C-alpha positions, 0 to 999 in steps of 0.5 A, spaced: 131 658 445 138 661 446 135 667 448 131 664 453 137 660 456 141 666 456 135 669 460 135 663 465 143 664 466 143 671 468 145 671 476 148 665 476 155 666 479 161 664 475 165 663 481 167 656 482 168 655 474 175 653 475 175 649 481 169 645 478 172 644 472 179 641 475 175 636 479 169 634 475 174 632 469 176 626 473 170 623 469 170 623 461 166 628 457 161 623 455 160 620 462 158 627 464 153 628 459 150 621 460 150 623 468 147 630 466 141 626 461 140 622 467 139 627 472 135 632 467 130 626 467 129 625 474 129 633 475 123 634 471 120 627 473 120 629 480 117 636 479 111 634 475 106 639 471 099 639 475 096 645 472 098 649 466 097 655 470 104 653 473 107 651 466 111 658 465 114 658 472 116 651 472 119 651 465 123 657 467 125 654 474 127 647 472 131 650 466 135 655 470 137 649 474 139 645 468 143 650 466 146 651 473 147 643 473 151 643 466 155 648 469 157 644 475 159 639 470 163 643 466 158 642 460 156 647 455 149 649 457 146 648 450 146 641 452 139 643 456 136 645 450 135 637 448 131 636 455 126 643 454 121 638 450 120 634 456 118 640 461 111 640 457 109 633 457 104 631 461 107 628 467 102 627 473 105 621 477 101 615 478 098 615 485 101 608 487 108 608 490 110 602 487 108 604 480 112 611 481 118 607 483 117 602 477 117 609 472 123 612 475 127 605 475 125 605 467 127 612 466 134 611 470 135 604 467 138 606 461 144 610 464 145 605 470 151 601 466 154 607 463 155 611 469 161 608 473 160 613 479 153 616 479 153 618 487 160 621 486 158 625 480 151 627 484 155 629 490 159 634 486 154 637 482 150 638 489 155 641 493 157 646 487 150 648 486 149 649 494 155 654 494 154 658 487 147 659 486 145 665 490 137 663 491 139 658 496 137 650 497 130 650 493 125 645 495 124 643 488 131 641 487 131 638 494 125 633 492 129 631 485 136 630 489 132 626 494 129 622 489 135 621 485 139 618 491 133 614 494 133 610 487 140 609 486 140 606 493 134 602 492 137 599 485 144 598 488 141 594 494 135 591 489 130 593 494 123 596 493 118 599 497 120 596 503 127 599 502 124 606 502 125 608 509 132 606 509 134 609 503 131 616 505 135 615 511 141 614 507 140 621 503 138 624 510 145 622 512 149 624 506 145 631 506 147 632 513 154 630 512 154 636 507 151 641 511 157 639 516 162 641 511 159 647 509 159 650 515 166 648 516 168 651 510 165 658 513 169 657 519 175 656 515 173 663 511 172 666 517 179 664 520 182 667 513 179 673 514 181 674 521 188 672 518 188 678 513 186 683 518 192 681 522 196 682 516 194 688 514 195 691 521 202 689 521 203 694 515 206 701 515 201 706 518 200 710 512 196 704 508 193 701 514 186 705 513 186 704 506 187 696 507 182 696 512 177 699 508 179 694 502 178 688 506 174 689 512 170 695 509 168 691 503 167 685 507 162 688 511 158 692 505 158 686 501 155 682 507 150 687 508 148 688 501 148 680 500 143 680 506 138 686 503 138 682 496 137 675 498 143 673 495 141 676 488 147 681 488 153 675 489 156 676 482 157 683 483 159 683 490 164 677 488 167 682 482 168 688 487 172 683 491 176 681 486 177 689 484 179 690 491 184 684 491 188 687 485 185 683 479 190 678 480 189 670 479 190 670 487 184 675 487 180 671 483 180 665 487 179 669 493 173 672 490 170 666 488 171 663 495 168 669 498 162 669 493 161 662 495 162 663 503 156 669 502 152 664 498 153 659 504 152 664 509 145 666 506 143 658 506 144 657 513 142 664 515 145 671 517 149 671 523 147 664 524 140 665 525 134 660 525 127 661 523 126 661 531 129 668 531 123 671 527 118 675 531 111 678 529 113 685 527 106 687 528 099 685 531 095 682 526 088 683 527 086 679 534 093 675 534 096 676 540 101 670 541 105 667 535 112 664 537 117 659 533 121 655 537 127 651 535 127 644 538 134 642 538 138 637 543 145 637 539 148 643 535 148 639 528 146 643 522 141 641 517 139 643 510 132 642 511 127 643 517 120 641 519 115 646 522 110 642 527 104 646 529 099 643 535 092 646 534 088 642 540 091 643 547 088 637 552 094 640 556 099 646 556 105 642 554 101 639 548 104 645 544 110 640 544 109 634 547 106 630 541 112 631 536 117 627 540 120 632 544 121 634 551 116 639 553 119 646 555 115 651 554 111 650 559 114 643 561 110 637 564 110 638 572 105 632 573 110 627 577 105 621 575 105 623 567 113 624 567 114 617 570 109 614 566 113 617 560 119 615 562 117 608 564 114 607 557 121 608 554 126 605 559 122 599 563 114 599 560 113 593 564 113 597 570 108 602 568 103 599 573 107 601 579 108 608 577 103 610 583 106 605 588 113 608 586 111 615 587 108 613 594 114 609 596 118 616 595 113 621 597 116 627 598 123 624 596 121 624 588 128 627 587 131 621 590 127 616 585 130 621 579 137 620 582 136 612 582 133 612 575 139 616 572 144 612 576 141 606 572 139 608 566 143 615 565 137 619 564 131 621 568 124 623 567 125 630 567 130 629 561 129 622 558 132 624 551 137 622 548 137 615 550 144 613 552 147 608 547 141 610 542 144 612 535 140 616 531 138 612 524 141 618 520 148 618 521 153 618 515 157 612 513 165 612 513 164 612 505 159 617 505 163 622 509 170 620 505 166 622 498 163 629 501 170 631 504 174 629 497 168 633 493 169 639 498 177 638 497 176 637 489 172 644 489 177 647 492 173 649 498 177 645 503 183 642 504 183 635 507 189 636 512 184 642 515 177 638 514 175 635 521 172 628 520 165 626 523 165 621 528 162 615 524 163 610 530 156 608 531 154 606 538 150 600 540 143 601 541 141 601 548 139 593 548 142 590 554 137 588 560 138 592 566 135 590 573 130 595 575 132 598 582 126 598 585 122 591 587 116 590 584 110 590 589 104 590 584 098 586 586 094 581 582 088 585 581 093 590 577 094 585 571 089 588 567 092 595 567 092 599 561 097 605 559 094 612 559 094 615 552 099 620 553 105 615 553 104 615 546 107 621 546 113 619 549 118 618 543 124 621 541 123 625 534 131 626 533 132 619 534 127 617 528 127 623 524 134 626 526 136 629 519 130 634 519 131 640 524 124 641 528 121 647 530 114 648 533 109 654 534 106 656 540 100 661 538 094 663 542 095 658 547 090 660 552 084 661 548 086 654 544 086 651 551 080 655 553 076 652 547 078 645 548 076 645 555 069 648 553 069 642 548 070 637 554 065 641 558 060 641 553 060 633 552 060 632 559 054 636 560 051 632 554 052 626 557 049 628 564 043 630 560 042 623 557 043 621 564 044 613 563 050 609 565 051 606 558 053 613 555 059 613 560 062 607 556 062 612 549 068 617 548 066 624 546 066 622 538 062 615 539 057 619 543 056 624 537 056 618 532 050 616 535 047 623 534 041 621 530 038 619 537 040 626 540 039 632 535 037 637 540 043 635 545 047 636 538 045 643 537 046 645 545 053 642 544 055 646 538 052 652 541 056 652 547 063 652 543 060 656 537 063 663 539 070 660 541 070 656 535 069 661 530 074 666 534 079 660 534 078 659 526 079 667 525 086 667 529 088 661 526 087 664 519 091 670 522 097 666 524 097 663 517 099 669 514 104 671 519 107 664 518 107 665 511 111 672 512 116 668 517 118 663 511 118 669 506 122 674 510 126 671 516 134 671 515 134 664 518 137 661 511 134 659 504 132 652 505 126 647 504 121 647 509 116 641 511 109 644 514 105 639 519 100 640 523 093 638 526 086 641 528 087 649 528 095 647 527 093 644 520 088 651 519 094 655 520 098 651 515 092 652 510 092 659 511 100 660 510 100 656 503 094 660 501 098 666 503 104 664 499 100 662 493 097 670 493 105 672 494 107 668 488 103 671 483 105 678 486 112 676 486 112 674 479 109 680 477 114 684 480 119 680 477 116 681 470 117 689 472 124 688 473 125 685 466 122 690 463 126 695 467 132 692 465 130 692 457 128 699 458 121 698 457 119 700 464 119 706 468 122 707 475 116 710 479 118 712 486 111 710 488 113 703 487 120 703 490 118 701 497 114 695 494 120 693 490 125 693 496 120 689 499 120 683 494 127 684 493 128 681 500 123 676 499 124 668 497 121 665 491 114 663 495 114 657 490 121 655 492 120 654 500 115 648 501 117 641 500 112 637 503 105 639 507 101 635 511 094 636 514 091 632 520 084 633 522 084 640 518 078 644 520 076 647 513 071 647 508 073 643 502 074 648 496 077 644 490 080 651 487 084 652 493 087 645 493 089 646 486 093 652 487 096 649 493 100 644 488 103 650 485 107 652 491 108 645 494 114 642 491 113 635 494 108 631 497 101 634 499 097 630 504 090 630 507 089 626 513 082 625 515 078 621 520 071 619 518 070 618 526 071 626 527 064 628 528 066 634 532 069 637 525 062 635 522 058 638 527 061 645 527 061 645 520 054 643 518 050 645 524 050 652 521 050 649 514 056 652 513 058 648 507 055 642 503 061 639 500 065 636 506 070 638 511 077 636 509 078 633 516 073 628 515 074 626 508 078 626 502 080 632 497 080 627 491 084 632 487 090 631 482 097 631 486 093 630 493 094 624 498 088 623 502 090 618 508 084 615 512 087 615 519 080 613 522 083 607 525 088 611 529 083 617 531 076 616 534 075 623 535 078 630 534 082 630 541 085 623 539 090 627 534 095 629 539 096 621 541 097 619 534 102 623 531 107 618 531 103 613 528 100 618 523 107 620 521 109 613 520 103 611 516 104 617 511 112 615 510 114 622 513 120 625 509 120 619 504 119 621 497 113 618 492 106 619 493 102 614 497 095 611 494 089 615 497 085 611 501 078 609 499 072 613 502 065 611 505 061 617 507 057 613 512 058 617 518 058 623 514 051 622 512 049 620 519 051 626 522 048 630 516 041 627 517 042 628 524 043 636 523 037 636 518 033 633 524 036 638 529 034 644 524 027 641 523 025 640 530 028 647 532 024 650 526 018 647 528 019 649 536 020 656 533 
């Protein structure tokens, strides 16, 4: 066992040991041991064992985090041995969130009274890990920290499931506060480096070059080496800087801070880069467009991010529109839609008057925009953020003080130099405001129904401000063409039926009556089959590209949540599948490295390019926190879903609609599968949450109008799984029978 612990301890920097010890000694050793026991229990329980195939990897990773946690608390790493048996226990959590909460509470309850400051102790350990572990912010670590903070909040406030959103926001606020001070630490280190260079320049000219080589050259070389190795060389780099500094106590402190600054630099990205800096290096098959865009309205930094992918474009702006941001690539240009979105947020009672107001200001729309801005401080082109509306995620004064004190205690910042985060909350935009245009709405408009698109007018950063958002634009022209073709096909079908009754049904409602229209179904499928097939192939290629972006980009080693609908969900599916493939290769490469270090392997020149490739890669199973599929156009394959659990640290969710007959039609009319389509029914696999959204989504094109409500239903960003929805195959069987009848008639006519 000790040999195993020695192996997992390898590569962990000793850089902050002295500062950590002095800061953490404010708590007696016995209390630190109790906290470690509580943390170890939560860490293991929050990362359950779903498959024996993942047991070895899980044991190695969690043991390494336990060893690092013990070091952060100035405890003997041998303490970890007592918790190794828990790693082998069957730990698949119950599917009901209330049962999960009860189980975690039971695990933490024995420690509750014995710990005087559990949140402060967690904060100390958390920050220490972020600045000393070169691998970055592992998704598995974030899942456990989130569970721990949420549980502490719920227990302190005597709340249950109803308090999960509030507790999660408290966690996000604390995490964002830590991110702020980590960047402040980097800023101070940069200033100190500049001061050192200026001091060196004032010395005599004979030693000037040598001093620049020692300071500037070492820093540049170290930064480059750190970037190439993905942080694995941090201990060696720190040692080298210590030698350059002369091996003194001051030099050791400088080396420790330098090593920490390198770790934090890799955490946030080389040169301040983000995931959006990734560019498709090569053309993958037929893929011609793959663009990642950061959706930011503030300069705040985050320790986690969300990648959202639209996969069914009713309009070009739907790449961004459903996700609670103002579309910019391309922007919305329709004045009617812009004004409707604006009114839905600021004065919904005026929605029926949009056309009248535009007529009143015809050819003078700029004046209307200025009038609205003078009243609401925003205009239809730039409605976010709402004035006076504070994000739900904002650190309290107590949280900020705790984080500042922890950074000071670890020697990372001085209290005099640290910049406070403004904790003043603005009152919400609740005061009634007189609308500047008199209403002239005629009585016959009292039955007015708002257009569906206004459901996309919401502010992501106001609701989920603690999670950095990225969107992906891929094959937008081909995707828009497919969606248009589908609309024309359905329109043609309705005209061919030739009854007024058909016009009362939506696209999917018409398809649900497919038993009476078998020949029309076949014609609809034929009209879009070729474009549908091409888009499936392009989405799979885009998924491979996304996997490479997550593995190799220099935008920081932080957890990522993936969420997408329609072909966006298929991109995510292909991405996760590719990460599963890379995980196997990455582990094989690691095993070769261990054998080489032990003298059992060979240094084959032919394998060097591959080794260099994997050396700069992130651990594939450390990246993904949560993954959410909506209306996934993919045939069900149980084995692949089981493998997915091995590379997704948190929640894996399949949102489906039984009314989405488009998916059933396209996958069944060619008899492509008999087990089911993921977007129309449950996966029913361990660790997978199947959420029925049929009441929100009546057809495939409805997903873009229902994103906000679906995210709310799945408790987006919150820990703990939701119970899967009960499922009835009535609609699925109706469609299957209709397709069978279609084929029968087709064969008879042929």
